[in-house]
mmCIF entry with sequence, helices, sheets and N, C-alpha, C, O atoms, coordinates in Angstrom:
data_MODEL
# 
_entry.id   MODEL 
# 
_entity.id                         1 
_entity.type                       polymer 
_entity.pdbx_number_of_molecules   1 
# 
_entity_poly.entity_id                      1 
_entity_poly.type                           'polypeptide(L)' 
_entity_poly.nstd_linkage                   no 
_entity_poly.nstd_monomer                   no 
_entity_poly.pdbx_seq_one_letter_code       
;(UNK)(UNK)(UNK)(UNK)(UNK)(UNK)(UNK)(UNK)(UNK)(UNK)(UNK)(UNK)(UNK)(UNK)(UNK)(UNK)
(UNK)(UNK)(UNK)(UNK)(UNK)(UNK)(UNK)(UNK)(UNK)(UNK)(UNK)(UNK)(UNK)(UNK)(UNK)(UNK)
(UNK)(UNK)(UNK)(UNK)(UNK)(UNK)(UNK)(UNK)(UNK)(UNK)(UNK)(UNK)(UNK)(UNK)(UNK)(UNK)
(UNK)
;
_entity_poly.pdbx_seq_one_letter_code_can   XXXXXXXXXXXXXXXXXXXXXXXXXXXXXXXXXXXXXXXXXXXXXXXXX 
_entity_poly.pdbx_strand_id                 A 
# 
loop_
_entity_poly_seq.entity_id 
_entity_poly_seq.num 
_entity_poly_seq.mon_id 
_entity_poly_seq.hetero 
1 1  UNK n 
1 2  UNK n 
1 3  UNK n 
1 4  UNK n 
1 5  UNK n 
1 6  UNK n 
1 7  UNK n 
1 8  UNK n 
1 9  UNK n 
1 10 UNK n 
1 11 UNK n 
1 12 UNK n 
1 13 UNK n 
1 14 UNK n 
1 15 UNK n 
1 16 UNK n 
1 17 UNK n 
1 18 UNK n 
1 19 UNK n 
1 20 UNK n 
1 21 UNK n 
1 22 UNK n 
1 23 UNK n 
1 24 UNK n 
1 25 UNK n 
1 26 UNK n 
1 27 UNK n 
1 28 UNK n 
1 29 UNK n 
1 30 UNK n 
1 31 UNK n 
1 32 UNK n 
1 33 UNK n 
1 34 UNK n 
1 35 UNK n 
1 36 UNK n 
1 37 UNK n 
1 38 UNK n 
1 39 UNK n 
1 40 UNK n 
1 41 UNK n 
1 42 UNK n 
1 43 UNK n 
1 44 UNK n 
1 45 UNK n 
1 46 UNK n 
1 47 UNK n 
1 48 UNK n 
1 49 UNK n 
# 
_struct_asym.id          A 
_struct_asym.entity_id   1 
# 
loop_
_struct_conf.conf_type_id 
_struct_conf.id 
_struct_conf.pdbx_PDB_helix_id 
_struct_conf.beg_label_comp_id 
_struct_conf.beg_label_asym_id 
_struct_conf.beg_label_seq_id 
_struct_conf.pdbx_beg_PDB_ins_code 
_struct_conf.end_label_comp_id 
_struct_conf.end_label_asym_id 
_struct_conf.end_label_seq_id 
_struct_conf.pdbx_end_PDB_ins_code 
_struct_conf.beg_auth_comp_id 
_struct_conf.beg_auth_asym_id 
_struct_conf.beg_auth_seq_id 
_struct_conf.end_auth_comp_id 
_struct_conf.end_auth_asym_id 
_struct_conf.end_auth_seq_id 
_struct_conf.pdbx_PDB_helix_class 
_struct_conf.details 
_struct_conf.pdbx_PDB_helix_length 
HELX_P HELX_P1 AA1 UNK A 3  ? UNK A 23 ? UNK A 3  UNK A 23 1 ? 21 
HELX_P HELX_P2 AA2 UNK A 28 ? UNK A 46 ? UNK A 28 UNK A 46 1 ? 19 
# 
_struct_conf_type.id          HELX_P 
_struct_conf_type.criteria    ? 
_struct_conf_type.reference   ? 
# 
loop_
_atom_site.group_PDB 
_atom_site.id 
_atom_site.type_symbol 
_atom_site.label_atom_id 
_atom_site.label_alt_id 
_atom_site.label_comp_id 
_atom_site.label_asym_id 
_atom_site.label_entity_id 
_atom_site.label_seq_id 
_atom_site.pdbx_PDB_ins_code 
_atom_site.Cartn_x 
_atom_site.Cartn_y 
_atom_site.Cartn_z 
_atom_site.occupancy 
_atom_site.B_iso_or_equiv 
_atom_site.pdbx_formal_charge 
_atom_site.auth_seq_id 
_atom_site.auth_comp_id 
_atom_site.auth_asym_id 
_atom_site.auth_atom_id 
_atom_site.pdbx_PDB_model_num 
ATOM 1   N N  . UNK A 1 1  ? 129.066 81.456  -11.084 1.00 0.00 ? 1  UNK A N  1 
ATOM 2   C CA . UNK A 1 1  ? 127.738 81.348  -10.356 1.00 0.00 ? 1  UNK A CA 1 
ATOM 3   C C  . UNK A 1 1  ? 126.634 81.487  -11.395 1.00 0.00 ? 1  UNK A C  1 
ATOM 4   O O  . UNK A 1 1  ? 126.652 82.438  -12.176 1.00 0.00 ? 1  UNK A O  1 
ATOM 5   N N  . UNK A 1 2  ? 125.740 80.631  -11.426 1.00 0.00 ? 2  UNK A N  1 
ATOM 6   C CA . UNK A 1 2  ? 124.673 80.786  -12.321 1.00 0.00 ? 2  UNK A CA 1 
ATOM 7   C C  . UNK A 1 2  ? 123.639 81.975  -11.948 1.00 0.00 ? 2  UNK A C  1 
ATOM 8   O O  . UNK A 1 2  ? 123.602 82.517  -10.843 1.00 0.00 ? 2  UNK A O  1 
ATOM 9   N N  . UNK A 1 3  ? 122.868 82.270  -12.961 1.00 0.00 ? 3  UNK A N  1 
ATOM 10  C CA . UNK A 1 3  ? 121.872 83.382  -12.836 1.00 0.00 ? 3  UNK A CA 1 
ATOM 11  C C  . UNK A 1 3  ? 120.863 83.023  -11.623 1.00 0.00 ? 3  UNK A C  1 
ATOM 12  O O  . UNK A 1 3  ? 120.501 83.895  -10.833 1.00 0.00 ? 3  UNK A O  1 
ATOM 13  N N  . UNK A 1 4  ? 120.474 81.802  -11.538 1.00 0.00 ? 4  UNK A N  1 
ATOM 14  C CA . UNK A 1 4  ? 119.493 81.257  -10.512 1.00 0.00 ? 4  UNK A CA 1 
ATOM 15  C C  . UNK A 1 4  ? 120.226 81.457  -9.169  1.00 0.00 ? 4  UNK A C  1 
ATOM 16  O O  . UNK A 1 4  ? 119.595 81.962  -8.240  1.00 0.00 ? 4  UNK A O  1 
ATOM 17  N N  . UNK A 1 5  ? 121.525 81.094  -9.002  1.00 0.00 ? 5  UNK A N  1 
ATOM 18  C CA . UNK A 1 5  ? 122.162 81.283  -7.673  1.00 0.00 ? 5  UNK A CA 1 
ATOM 19  C C  . UNK A 1 5  ? 122.249 82.726  -7.337  1.00 0.00 ? 5  UNK A C  1 
ATOM 20  O O  . UNK A 1 5  ? 122.102 83.094  -6.171  1.00 0.00 ? 5  UNK A O  1 
ATOM 21  N N  . UNK A 1 6  ? 122.472 83.534  -8.269  1.00 0.00 ? 6  UNK A N  1 
ATOM 22  C CA . UNK A 1 6  ? 122.658 84.970  -8.058  1.00 0.00 ? 6  UNK A CA 1 
ATOM 23  C C  . UNK A 1 6  ? 121.377 85.569  -7.624  1.00 0.00 ? 6  UNK A C  1 
ATOM 24  O O  . UNK A 1 6  ? 121.322 86.481  -6.800  1.00 0.00 ? 6  UNK A O  1 
ATOM 25  N N  . UNK A 1 7  ? 120.239 84.979  -8.259  1.00 0.00 ? 7  UNK A N  1 
ATOM 26  C CA . UNK A 1 7  ? 118.938 85.407  -7.832  1.00 0.00 ? 7  UNK A CA 1 
ATOM 27  C C  . UNK A 1 7  ? 118.603 85.063  -6.401  1.00 0.00 ? 7  UNK A C  1 
ATOM 28  O O  . UNK A 1 7  ? 118.012 85.841  -5.653  1.00 0.00 ? 7  UNK A O  1 
ATOM 29  N N  . UNK A 1 8  ? 119.031 83.801  -6.046  1.00 0.00 ? 8  UNK A N  1 
ATOM 30  C CA . UNK A 1 8  ? 118.744 83.331  -4.712  1.00 0.00 ? 8  UNK A CA 1 
ATOM 31  C C  . UNK A 1 8  ? 119.474 84.178  -3.666  1.00 0.00 ? 8  UNK A C  1 
ATOM 32  O O  . UNK A 1 8  ? 118.950 84.495  -2.598  1.00 0.00 ? 8  UNK A O  1 
ATOM 33  N N  . UNK A 1 9  ? 120.748 84.534  -4.044  1.00 0.00 ? 9  UNK A N  1 
ATOM 34  C CA . UNK A 1 9  ? 121.522 85.448  -3.034  1.00 0.00 ? 9  UNK A CA 1 
ATOM 35  C C  . UNK A 1 9  ? 120.831 86.836  -2.985  1.00 0.00 ? 9  UNK A C  1 
ATOM 36  O O  . UNK A 1 9  ? 120.787 87.490  -1.943  1.00 0.00 ? 9  UNK A O  1 
ATOM 37  N N  . UNK A 1 10 ? 120.321 87.236  -4.096  1.00 0.00 ? 10 UNK A N  1 
ATOM 38  C CA . UNK A 1 10 ? 119.654 88.578  -4.111  1.00 0.00 ? 10 UNK A CA 1 
ATOM 39  C C  . UNK A 1 10 ? 118.400 88.581  -3.166  1.00 0.00 ? 10 UNK A C  1 
ATOM 40  O O  . UNK A 1 10 ? 118.152 89.473  -2.354  1.00 0.00 ? 10 UNK A O  1 
ATOM 41  N N  . UNK A 1 11 ? 117.669 87.492  -3.378  1.00 0.00 ? 11 UNK A N  1 
ATOM 42  C CA . UNK A 1 11 ? 116.402 87.290  -2.517  1.00 0.00 ? 11 UNK A CA 1 
ATOM 43  C C  . UNK A 1 11 ? 116.805 87.323  -1.002  1.00 0.00 ? 11 UNK A C  1 
ATOM 44  O O  . UNK A 1 11 ? 116.139 87.941  -0.171  1.00 0.00 ? 11 UNK A O  1 
ATOM 45  N N  . UNK A 1 12 ? 117.848 86.674  -0.723  1.00 0.00 ? 12 UNK A N  1 
ATOM 46  C CA . UNK A 1 12 ? 118.300 86.567  0.779   1.00 0.00 ? 12 UNK A CA 1 
ATOM 47  C C  . UNK A 1 12 ? 118.710 87.881  1.270   1.00 0.00 ? 12 UNK A C  1 
ATOM 48  O O  . UNK A 1 12 ? 118.427 88.226  2.417   1.00 0.00 ? 12 UNK A O  1 
ATOM 49  N N  . UNK A 1 13 ? 119.400 88.683  0.418   1.00 0.00 ? 13 UNK A N  1 
ATOM 50  C CA . UNK A 1 13 ? 119.875 89.940  0.769   1.00 0.00 ? 13 UNK A CA 1 
ATOM 51  C C  . UNK A 1 13 ? 118.664 90.903  1.057   1.00 0.00 ? 13 UNK A C  1 
ATOM 52  O O  . UNK A 1 13 ? 118.627 91.587  2.080   1.00 0.00 ? 13 UNK A O  1 
ATOM 53  N N  . UNK A 1 14 ? 117.755 90.917  0.177   1.00 0.00 ? 14 UNK A N  1 
ATOM 54  C CA . UNK A 1 14 ? 116.561 91.734  0.289   1.00 0.00 ? 14 UNK A CA 1 
ATOM 55  C C  . UNK A 1 14 ? 115.603 91.221  1.444   1.00 0.00 ? 14 UNK A C  1 
ATOM 56  O O  . UNK A 1 14 ? 114.855 92.014  2.015   1.00 0.00 ? 14 UNK A O  1 
ATOM 57  N N  . UNK A 1 15 ? 115.639 89.987  1.749   1.00 0.00 ? 15 UNK A N  1 
ATOM 58  C CA . UNK A 1 15 ? 114.847 89.540  2.877   1.00 0.00 ? 15 UNK A CA 1 
ATOM 59  C C  . UNK A 1 15 ? 115.402 90.042  4.127   1.00 0.00 ? 15 UNK A C  1 
ATOM 60  O O  . UNK A 1 15 ? 114.680 90.426  5.048   1.00 0.00 ? 15 UNK A O  1 
ATOM 61  N N  . UNK A 1 16 ? 116.694 90.046  4.173   1.00 0.00 ? 16 UNK A N  1 
ATOM 62  C CA . UNK A 1 16 ? 117.413 90.566  5.383   1.00 0.00 ? 16 UNK A CA 1 
ATOM 63  C C  . UNK A 1 16 ? 117.074 92.040  5.591   1.00 0.00 ? 16 UNK A C  1 
ATOM 64  O O  . UNK A 1 16 ? 116.843 92.500  6.710   1.00 0.00 ? 16 UNK A O  1 
ATOM 65  N N  . UNK A 1 17 ? 117.055 92.716  4.541   1.00 0.00 ? 17 UNK A N  1 
ATOM 66  C CA . UNK A 1 17 ? 116.602 94.166  4.650   1.00 0.00 ? 17 UNK A CA 1 
ATOM 67  C C  . UNK A 1 17 ? 115.267 94.296  5.221   1.00 0.00 ? 17 UNK A C  1 
ATOM 68  O O  . UNK A 1 17 ? 115.024 95.061  6.154   1.00 0.00 ? 17 UNK A O  1 
ATOM 69  N N  . UNK A 1 18 ? 114.339 93.494  4.621   1.00 0.00 ? 18 UNK A N  1 
ATOM 70  C CA . UNK A 1 18 ? 112.977 93.534  5.040   1.00 0.00 ? 18 UNK A CA 1 
ATOM 71  C C  . UNK A 1 18 ? 112.865 93.206  6.525   1.00 0.00 ? 18 UNK A C  1 
ATOM 72  O O  . UNK A 1 18 ? 112.196 93.891  7.298   1.00 0.00 ? 18 UNK A O  1 
ATOM 73  N N  . UNK A 1 19 ? 113.571 92.098  6.892   1.00 0.00 ? 19 UNK A N  1 
ATOM 74  C CA . UNK A 1 19 ? 113.493 91.763  8.285   1.00 0.00 ? 19 UNK A CA 1 
ATOM 75  C C  . UNK A 1 19 ? 113.987 92.928  9.203   1.00 0.00 ? 19 UNK A C  1 
ATOM 76  O O  . UNK A 1 19 ? 113.406 93.179  10.259  1.00 0.00 ? 19 UNK A O  1 
ATOM 77  N N  . UNK A 1 20 ? 115.073 93.631  8.773   1.00 0.00 ? 20 UNK A N  1 
ATOM 78  C CA . UNK A 1 20 ? 115.576 94.688  9.534   1.00 0.00 ? 20 UNK A CA 1 
ATOM 79  C C  . UNK A 1 20 ? 114.562 95.778  9.744   1.00 0.00 ? 20 UNK A C  1 
ATOM 80  O O  . UNK A 1 20 ? 114.372 96.296  10.845  1.00 0.00 ? 20 UNK A O  1 
ATOM 81  N N  . UNK A 1 21 ? 113.890 96.122  8.596   1.00 0.00 ? 21 UNK A N  1 
ATOM 82  C CA . UNK A 1 21 ? 112.809 97.025  8.655   1.00 0.00 ? 21 UNK A CA 1 
ATOM 83  C C  . UNK A 1 21 ? 111.727 96.837  9.637   1.00 0.00 ? 21 UNK A C  1 
ATOM 84  O O  . UNK A 1 21 ? 111.252 97.735  10.332  1.00 0.00 ? 21 UNK A O  1 
ATOM 85  N N  . UNK A 1 22 ? 111.349 95.512  9.637   1.00 0.00 ? 22 UNK A N  1 
ATOM 86  C CA . UNK A 1 22 ? 110.348 95.042  10.551  1.00 0.00 ? 22 UNK A CA 1 
ATOM 87  C C  . UNK A 1 22 ? 110.810 95.121  12.039  1.00 0.00 ? 22 UNK A C  1 
ATOM 88  O O  . UNK A 1 22 ? 110.061 95.495  12.941  1.00 0.00 ? 22 UNK A O  1 
ATOM 89  N N  . UNK A 1 23 ? 112.045 94.756  12.212  1.00 0.00 ? 23 UNK A N  1 
ATOM 90  C CA . UNK A 1 23 ? 112.537 94.711  13.610  1.00 0.00 ? 23 UNK A CA 1 
ATOM 91  C C  . UNK A 1 23 ? 112.660 96.119  14.183  1.00 0.00 ? 23 UNK A C  1 
ATOM 92  O O  . UNK A 1 23 ? 112.334 96.328  15.352  1.00 0.00 ? 23 UNK A O  1 
ATOM 93  N N  . UNK A 1 24 ? 113.134 97.120  13.371  1.00 0.00 ? 24 UNK A N  1 
ATOM 94  C CA . UNK A 1 24 ? 113.315 98.501  13.830  1.00 0.00 ? 24 UNK A CA 1 
ATOM 95  C C  . UNK A 1 24 ? 112.039 99.322  13.907  1.00 0.00 ? 24 UNK A C  1 
ATOM 96  O O  . UNK A 1 24 ? 112.033 100.455 14.390  1.00 0.00 ? 24 UNK A O  1 
ATOM 97  N N  . UNK A 1 25 ? 110.950 98.718  13.416  1.00 0.00 ? 25 UNK A N  1 
ATOM 98  C CA . UNK A 1 25 ? 109.665 99.473  13.447  1.00 0.00 ? 25 UNK A CA 1 
ATOM 99  C C  . UNK A 1 25 ? 109.587 100.554 12.349  1.00 0.00 ? 25 UNK A C  1 
ATOM 100 O O  . UNK A 1 25 ? 109.057 101.649 12.539  1.00 0.00 ? 25 UNK A O  1 
ATOM 101 N N  . UNK A 1 26 ? 110.090 100.213 11.315  1.00 0.00 ? 26 UNK A N  1 
ATOM 102 C CA . UNK A 1 26 ? 110.060 101.235 10.117  1.00 0.00 ? 26 UNK A CA 1 
ATOM 103 C C  . UNK A 1 26 ? 108.604 101.605 9.689   1.00 0.00 ? 26 UNK A C  1 
ATOM 104 O O  . UNK A 1 26 ? 107.654 100.935 10.094  1.00 0.00 ? 26 UNK A O  1 
ATOM 105 N N  . UNK A 1 27 ? 108.448 102.636 8.899   1.00 0.00 ? 27 UNK A N  1 
ATOM 106 C CA . UNK A 1 27 ? 107.244 103.042 8.384   1.00 0.00 ? 27 UNK A CA 1 
ATOM 107 C C  . UNK A 1 27 ? 106.650 101.995 7.524   1.00 0.00 ? 27 UNK A C  1 
ATOM 108 O O  . UNK A 1 27 ? 107.344 101.280 6.800   1.00 0.00 ? 27 UNK A O  1 
ATOM 109 N N  . UNK A 1 28 ? 105.321 101.904 7.609   1.00 0.00 ? 28 UNK A N  1 
ATOM 110 C CA . UNK A 1 28 ? 104.621 100.903 6.867   1.00 0.00 ? 28 UNK A CA 1 
ATOM 111 C C  . UNK A 1 28 ? 104.870 100.940 5.350   1.00 0.00 ? 28 UNK A C  1 
ATOM 112 O O  . UNK A 1 28 ? 104.898 99.896  4.699   1.00 0.00 ? 28 UNK A O  1 
ATOM 113 N N  . UNK A 1 29 ? 105.053 102.161 4.786   1.00 0.00 ? 29 UNK A N  1 
ATOM 114 C CA . UNK A 1 29 ? 105.413 102.314 3.429   1.00 0.00 ? 29 UNK A CA 1 
ATOM 115 C C  . UNK A 1 29 ? 106.665 101.794 3.041   1.00 0.00 ? 29 UNK A C  1 
ATOM 116 O O  . UNK A 1 29 ? 106.776 101.260 1.938   1.00 0.00 ? 29 UNK A O  1 
ATOM 117 N N  . UNK A 1 30 ? 107.741 101.896 3.911   1.00 0.00 ? 30 UNK A N  1 
ATOM 118 C CA . UNK A 1 30 ? 109.053 101.313 3.613   1.00 0.00 ? 30 UNK A CA 1 
ATOM 119 C C  . UNK A 1 30 ? 108.956 99.845  3.672   1.00 0.00 ? 30 UNK A C  1 
ATOM 120 O O  . UNK A 1 30 ? 109.503 99.196  2.781   1.00 0.00 ? 30 UNK A O  1 
ATOM 121 N N  . UNK A 1 31 ? 108.331 99.256  4.607   1.00 0.00 ? 31 UNK A N  1 
ATOM 122 C CA . UNK A 1 31 ? 108.024 97.751  4.675   1.00 0.00 ? 31 UNK A CA 1 
ATOM 123 C C  . UNK A 1 31 ? 107.467 97.209  3.487   1.00 0.00 ? 31 UNK A C  1 
ATOM 124 O O  . UNK A 1 31 ? 107.925 96.245  2.874   1.00 0.00 ? 31 UNK A O  1 
ATOM 125 N N  . UNK A 1 32 ? 106.372 97.926  3.160   1.00 0.00 ? 32 UNK A N  1 
ATOM 126 C CA . UNK A 1 32 ? 105.517 97.527  2.010   1.00 0.00 ? 32 UNK A CA 1 
ATOM 127 C C  . UNK A 1 32 ? 106.424 97.512  0.721   1.00 0.00 ? 32 UNK A C  1 
ATOM 128 O O  . UNK A 1 32 ? 106.464 96.515  0.001   1.00 0.00 ? 32 UNK A O  1 
ATOM 129 N N  . UNK A 1 33 ? 107.102 98.573  0.474   1.00 0.00 ? 33 UNK A N  1 
ATOM 130 C CA . UNK A 1 33 ? 108.029 98.692  -0.650  1.00 0.00 ? 33 UNK A CA 1 
ATOM 131 C C  . UNK A 1 33 ? 108.929 97.564  -0.649  1.00 0.00 ? 33 UNK A C  1 
ATOM 132 O O  . UNK A 1 33 ? 109.007 96.862  -1.657  1.00 0.00 ? 33 UNK A O  1 
ATOM 133 N N  . UNK A 1 34 ? 109.647 97.308  0.424   1.00 0.00 ? 34 UNK A N  1 
ATOM 134 C CA . UNK A 1 34 ? 110.668 96.262  0.409   1.00 0.00 ? 34 UNK A CA 1 
ATOM 135 C C  . UNK A 1 34 ? 109.990 94.887  0.175   1.00 0.00 ? 34 UNK A C  1 
ATOM 136 O O  . UNK A 1 34 ? 110.592 94.040  -0.484  1.00 0.00 ? 34 UNK A O  1 
ATOM 137 N N  . UNK A 1 35 ? 108.719 94.621  0.705   1.00 0.00 ? 35 UNK A N  1 
ATOM 138 C CA . UNK A 1 35 ? 108.089 93.413  0.480   1.00 0.00 ? 35 UNK A CA 1 
ATOM 139 C C  . UNK A 1 35 ? 107.886 93.285  -1.065  1.00 0.00 ? 35 UNK A C  1 
ATOM 140 O O  . UNK A 1 35 ? 108.103 92.214  -1.632  1.00 0.00 ? 35 UNK A O  1 
ATOM 141 N N  . UNK A 1 36 ? 107.479 94.365  -1.712  1.00 0.00 ? 36 UNK A N  1 
ATOM 142 C CA . UNK A 1 36 ? 107.280 94.261  -3.207  1.00 0.00 ? 36 UNK A CA 1 
ATOM 143 C C  . UNK A 1 36 ? 108.617 93.864  -3.894  1.00 0.00 ? 36 UNK A C  1 
ATOM 144 O O  . UNK A 1 36 ? 108.604 93.091  -4.852  1.00 0.00 ? 36 UNK A O  1 
ATOM 145 N N  . UNK A 1 37 ? 109.732 94.372  -3.425  1.00 0.00 ? 37 UNK A N  1 
ATOM 146 C CA . UNK A 1 37 ? 110.944 94.029  -4.034  1.00 0.00 ? 37 UNK A CA 1 
ATOM 147 C C  . UNK A 1 37 ? 111.266 92.487  -3.867  1.00 0.00 ? 37 UNK A C  1 
ATOM 148 O O  . UNK A 1 37 ? 111.672 91.799  -4.803  1.00 0.00 ? 37 UNK A O  1 
ATOM 149 N N  . UNK A 1 38 ? 111.041 92.000  -2.559  1.00 0.00 ? 38 UNK A N  1 
ATOM 150 C CA . UNK A 1 38 ? 111.186 90.580  -2.393  1.00 0.00 ? 38 UNK A CA 1 
ATOM 151 C C  . UNK A 1 38 ? 110.182 89.779  -3.231  1.00 0.00 ? 38 UNK A C  1 
ATOM 152 O O  . UNK A 1 38 ? 110.572 88.784  -3.842  1.00 0.00 ? 38 UNK A O  1 
ATOM 153 N N  . UNK A 1 39 ? 109.019 90.141  -3.278  1.00 0.00 ? 39 UNK A N  1 
ATOM 154 C CA . UNK A 1 39 ? 107.962 89.441  -4.091  1.00 0.00 ? 39 UNK A CA 1 
ATOM 155 C C  . UNK A 1 39 ? 108.412 89.337  -5.555  1.00 0.00 ? 39 UNK A C  1 
ATOM 156 O O  . UNK A 1 39 ? 108.355 88.244  -6.119  1.00 0.00 ? 39 UNK A O  1 
ATOM 157 N N  . UNK A 1 40 ? 108.837 90.382  -6.165  1.00 0.00 ? 40 UNK A N  1 
ATOM 158 C CA . UNK A 1 40 ? 109.338 90.488  -7.462  1.00 0.00 ? 40 UNK A CA 1 
ATOM 159 C C  . UNK A 1 40 ? 110.439 89.497  -7.808  1.00 0.00 ? 40 UNK A C  1 
ATOM 160 O O  . UNK A 1 40 ? 110.447 88.805  -8.825  1.00 0.00 ? 40 UNK A O  1 
ATOM 161 N N  . UNK A 1 41 ? 111.390 89.501  -6.834  1.00 0.00 ? 41 UNK A N  1 
ATOM 162 C CA . UNK A 1 41 ? 112.606 88.508  -6.948  1.00 0.00 ? 41 UNK A CA 1 
ATOM 163 C C  . UNK A 1 41 ? 112.084 87.081  -6.947  1.00 0.00 ? 41 UNK A C  1 
ATOM 164 O O  . UNK A 1 41 ? 112.551 86.241  -7.715  1.00 0.00 ? 41 UNK A O  1 
ATOM 165 N N  . UNK A 1 42 ? 111.122 86.812  -6.089  1.00 0.00 ? 42 UNK A N  1 
ATOM 166 C CA . UNK A 1 42 ? 110.580 85.447  -5.869  1.00 0.00 ? 42 UNK A CA 1 
ATOM 167 C C  . UNK A 1 42 ? 109.876 85.060  -7.143  1.00 0.00 ? 42 UNK A C  1 
ATOM 168 O O  . UNK A 1 42 ? 110.033 83.931  -7.609  1.00 0.00 ? 42 UNK A O  1 
ATOM 169 N N  . UNK A 1 43 ? 109.082 85.986  -7.740  1.00 0.00 ? 43 UNK A N  1 
ATOM 170 C CA . UNK A 1 43 ? 108.399 85.687  -9.007  1.00 0.00 ? 43 UNK A CA 1 
ATOM 171 C C  . UNK A 1 43 ? 109.402 85.318  -10.091 1.00 0.00 ? 43 UNK A C  1 
ATOM 172 O O  . UNK A 1 43 ? 109.201 84.402  -10.888 1.00 0.00 ? 43 UNK A O  1 
ATOM 173 N N  . UNK A 1 44 ? 110.532 86.108  -10.079 1.00 0.00 ? 44 UNK A N  1 
ATOM 174 C CA . UNK A 1 44 ? 111.621 85.728  -11.185 1.00 0.00 ? 44 UNK A CA 1 
ATOM 175 C C  . UNK A 1 44 ? 112.187 84.464  -10.913 1.00 0.00 ? 44 UNK A C  1 
ATOM 176 O O  . UNK A 1 44 ? 112.488 83.716  -11.843 1.00 0.00 ? 44 UNK A O  1 
ATOM 177 N N  . UNK A 1 45 ? 112.381 84.118  -9.618  1.00 0.00 ? 45 UNK A N  1 
ATOM 178 C CA . UNK A 1 45 ? 112.944 82.772  -9.249  1.00 0.00 ? 45 UNK A CA 1 
ATOM 179 C C  . UNK A 1 45 ? 112.034 81.559  -9.689  1.00 0.00 ? 45 UNK A C  1 
ATOM 180 O O  . UNK A 1 45 ? 112.478 80.516  -10.169 1.00 0.00 ? 45 UNK A O  1 
ATOM 181 N N  . UNK A 1 46 ? 110.743 81.827  -9.469  1.00 0.00 ? 46 UNK A N  1 
ATOM 182 C CA . UNK A 1 46 ? 109.840 80.840  -9.823  1.00 0.00 ? 46 UNK A CA 1 
ATOM 183 C C  . UNK A 1 46 ? 109.755 80.479  -11.305 1.00 0.00 ? 46 UNK A C  1 
ATOM 184 O O  . UNK A 1 46 ? 109.366 79.379  -11.696 1.00 0.00 ? 46 UNK A O  1 
ATOM 185 N N  . UNK A 1 47 ? 110.156 81.505  -12.128 1.00 0.00 ? 47 UNK A N  1 
ATOM 186 C CA . UNK A 1 47 ? 110.180 81.313  -13.641 1.00 0.00 ? 47 UNK A CA 1 
ATOM 187 C C  . UNK A 1 47 ? 111.275 80.387  -14.002 1.00 0.00 ? 47 UNK A C  1 
ATOM 188 O O  . UNK A 1 47 ? 111.237 79.876  -15.121 1.00 0.00 ? 47 UNK A O  1 
ATOM 189 N N  . UNK A 1 48 ? 112.213 80.117  -13.222 1.00 0.00 ? 48 UNK A N  1 
ATOM 190 C CA . UNK A 1 48 ? 113.279 79.183  -13.519 1.00 0.00 ? 48 UNK A CA 1 
ATOM 191 C C  . UNK A 1 48 ? 113.000 77.756  -13.377 1.00 0.00 ? 48 UNK A C  1 
ATOM 192 O O  . UNK A 1 48 ? 113.714 76.902  -13.901 1.00 0.00 ? 48 UNK A O  1 
ATOM 193 N N  . UNK A 1 49 ? 111.854 77.462  -12.595 1.00 0.00 ? 49 UNK A N  1 
ATOM 194 C CA . UNK A 1 49 ? 111.564 76.000  -12.393 1.00 0.00 ? 49 UNK A CA 1 
ATOM 195 C C  . UNK A 1 49 ? 110.577 75.547  -13.514 1.00 0.00 ? 49 UNK A C  1 
ATOM 196 O O  . UNK A 1 49 ? 110.188 74.380  -13.560 1.00 0.00 ? 49 UNK A O  1 
# 
């Protein structure tokens, strides 16, 4: 599996965590932190193009 494919899988995993936090009404700080994790991974992915 290529590095790009691994990154895509990681983005999907972290987005699922973010969605779960949103659905269960987690604290704003937790949601914000997780959104930063997803944003960072997306930035890394964009560097591959």
